[in-house]
N, C-alpha and C positions, 0 to 999 in steps of 0.2 A: 542592503543585507533586510532580508524578510526578518520580523519578529521571530524569535522561539515559539510554536507550538511541540504538544506531545500528547502521540496516543497509544491507546492498548491494543494489542492482539489479543484475543482470545478465543476459543473453540465453543464451549458448550459451556454448562453447570450439570449441578448434579439433579435441580429441578424448575419449576417455571418461576415459583418466587428467589431461589435462587438466585437465577438470571437475573433477574428485573434487581434483588440486593446487590448483586456485583456491578450492575451496571449504573446503578445510585453511587456507588462506592468512587469509581472512577471520576462521575462527575464531580464531585463533594473533593474529593482530591487535586481537582484541577487541570485534568487533561483535557484537550478539547473533545477528543472521538473516543468512538472504541468500533475497534475492523473485527470481522469477523472475516477467514480464509476459505474456499471454495472447493470441497473435495467433497469424493463421497468413503471417508473415513469417518469416524468415530468423533465426527461434530455435529452440530446443529446445521439445521438449513438456515442461511443465512436469511432469506427474504423476511422469514417470521423469526424469526431470532431479533433482525435490527428493526422490525417493526417493536415489537415486545420491547424491546429495550430503548426506544424512542420516547412511547407511551409512560416509560417508567418515568423520565428524564425530563426536563424543563430546557436546559441548555445544549446536552449532549449531541455532537452528531455524532452520526451513522454513516459503515460505509463497509464495504469489502473488500479486503486485501486476495486476490481481487475476483471479480467475477471472471468464472474461466469462458471462453466465450461459447466455444464450441459445446455447451452443454444448455443455451437458451438461444432460441432465433431474437435478432433484433428487436424484433415489431411485441414481443411475448416481454423480454427485458423493459423495452422502455414503458410499456406499461406500467409493469410492477413499480420500477422505479420512479417513477413522475408519480406513481400513486403513494408511496413511499415517502415521496418530497410533502408532495401537499399535506398528508395527515402529520406529519414532523413539524409540520409549518416551518419547510425550509431549511434543516438540517442532514441532508444527504451528502454526503463525499462517494464520488461514483469510481469506483474500481475496476478496471477491466484490461484484461490478459488476452495472450494467444491460443493458452495452453499449456502443460509443462509436463504434470506428473505422469507419469506411466501407467502407471495403476490405475487413476482415476479410469484412464480410454479400458486397459484388462476388466476392469471390474465390470463396467457398461457395456461392455460389449462394442465402444465405438470404436470406427480406426483412427490411429494414432499418424493424422498425415504430415507429414515433412516440415520443418520449422517453416518454410518458408512458405508453403501452400495454407499453415495455421495463422499466418504474420500477416497476410494476404488477407484472410478471411476477417481478419479481427480489423483491419482498416475498413473494408468493406461494412462489416456490422458499426463501427463507430461515425462511418457516414449517415447510414441510416438513423443511428440513434439520435445521433446532433442533431438532422434533419427533422425527425418527429419531436422533438423537444423544443427547438427554436419554431420554426415554423405550421407545427400543428397535423401537416400532412406530407406524406412524402411518396415521390413515384423514382426508383430506382432499378437499374440493371445492369450487375454486375457477374462477375464468373462465378459467385458463389450465391450469389441473394438476387431473387427480383420482386418488388416491393410495389406495385399498382397502387396507388390512391391509398394509402393505407393512413389511418386518422390517427395523429398522436393524441389521444385524450386520456388521462386528465392533464392540464395542463401544469408541468412547476411549479411551485414555487416561486425559486430561485433562476433569474433568466441571466440568458437565454437558456440554459441549463444548469441543473446540480454540475459542482466542480467536478471536471474528471478527472481521476489518477492513472498513471501508465506507467509501469514501471520493469525494469530489466535490466538484464547486460551484454547483451546485443547491441549491433551499432544501427541497424534498419529499426528493432522495436523503439531505441530510444532516438532516434531521427523523429519515428511518427509522435514519438510523445514531447519532442521537444519541438513541434510546428502545431499539434491537436491537443493539448494537455493543458492544464489548468495548476499540475499539481507531478512531479514525475519523482518518479524510485527509483534510486540506482541499487540494484541486487548485484548479488551475487553470481557467477554463472550455472545455470540448473540447466545446462543443457544437456545432460547424462539423464534426464528425465527421473532423477530423485536426489535426498541431501546426503552425501557421501562425502569423503575425505578429499574428494576433485574439488569441495568447493571452498574448503579452504585455502588453496592457493590463490581463488580470488577476492581474497578479502583486502590486499596489501595497498597498501597508499597510493602506489604506482595506478595500480587499476580503477581506480576512483578517480584519479587525475586526468585520463583518461577520459575515460564517461564521461564527466564532466565537459570533459572538451570538447565530443562530439555534441552535447545536448546545448552547448551554447551554439557551435554551428548552424544545427538545423533550427533550432530559435531564433538566430539573427535578434531583429530592435527588437519582440518579446521575452528575449532572456531575464532582463531584470525584473520581472513580473512575475516568473514562475514560482512555484514554491518547491525546495528540491527537498525529499523525502526519502531517510535512512530507517530502516527495519532493521532493528540491532538484534544478535543473537547471542550474547556474552554479555549480563550485566552484573556486577556483584561491586557492593555499597561494601570496603571494607576498609581496616585503616592500615594493610600493611600490602599497598600496590604492588610493588615490586615483585614480593613473594610469589603474591597471588597470579601476576600474569607471566612469570616464571616458571609455574608450576601450569598453566594452560598451556605456553606454549610449549611444553616436554609434552603434554598428554597431547597435541597439535602435531606434534613435530617441527615447528615452526621458532623462526627467531622472533625474541621479546621483545625484541625493537619493534617490527616490524604490527606484531601481535596489540601493543601499545599504541599503536598509532591507527589504530584500521578503526574503520568509523564505523564498523559492525558487535564493536568491543566497547565499554564503560566500564573500566574496573578503578576503583579506589576509594577515598572519603570523597561528602558530599563535594564538596570546595575541589578538588582535585577533577572530579567529572564536569564540573560545573568550569574550567579552566580548559579540559577539552573539550568540553563542545564551541565555545567560544574559538579554539581556535580552530578546529574542523568547518565550521561556517564562515568562518574566515576566507579557507583555502576552497573549501568545494561549496558553499554555497547551503551546509544542512543545516534547514530552520527546522525541517516539520521530524523529529525524532520518536519514534514507535517501539513500544516494548512491549515485553510479554505479563501476562496476570500474574504469573508467579515473581515482576520484580517489582509491581506497579506500587507497591506500598512505601516498599524500602528509599526507591526511586523517588517520592513523592515530593521530598523537601530541594531538589534541582529542580522541580517542575514550580513549585513556588517561587525559586532564585530568579526564574528566567523567563519563565513563559509570560509572553507580551513583550519582552526585551529586545 
């Protein structure tokens, strides 16, 4: 089993100084990483924000959960991420996704191609990115990208490239992740293009059993070297665990026992959550847990107890 690591996902802060302060707080609380999403809603631009966060800290790793592949050409993104890895002295974790939020495409006037096309394009992009980082140059001809003698400079500090994060809920994306990524996130289904009540139905334990089996099958011998990541959505440090779970389950119209076991939920005392995370790592292999800014201080005692173990 991989040792526990913890990250925080946030979208923005009220100002530049506030953003630097929150990055330093995340670092001081013992978290491994700061993540930012990549959407066109009310959030900071990820590449600039991650650069500032890296500059404000000394050990904190930075990354996006995840860069939307359709928003940037891979030759452009490769250069930006390699530059960030260089100036941060090797503290980048690179997340890549096929794009899923319909409003992004609508607001930007970009065509939202069917999932197969977007995933095909992401897979080609990943090939280009890895080649540029690893080999310093690439020539590639695919259905979606044609790259001729592109130069991959600067060279990232982390070799052969920054750790790659790919997450998803579908079999094809998780298969790509199992074969190509270093860190694999298992996410609820986002096929609807937005987060709604239908997402809740894909957070039950059996859903994660199936997805981890897909990753294991695709990864083969490299499975044990992967970090499995879980982005959480419901975190409550409370003394009345059962009551809080039942209230949340009623709100979501779900079975309380399924809510209690779902990897996206962490509810209870610090000790109860510590035991939950150990059981979940045993069952699914989830060792890299990501919470949101609103919960990071209350969750810090869990980080202090488990990080690196």
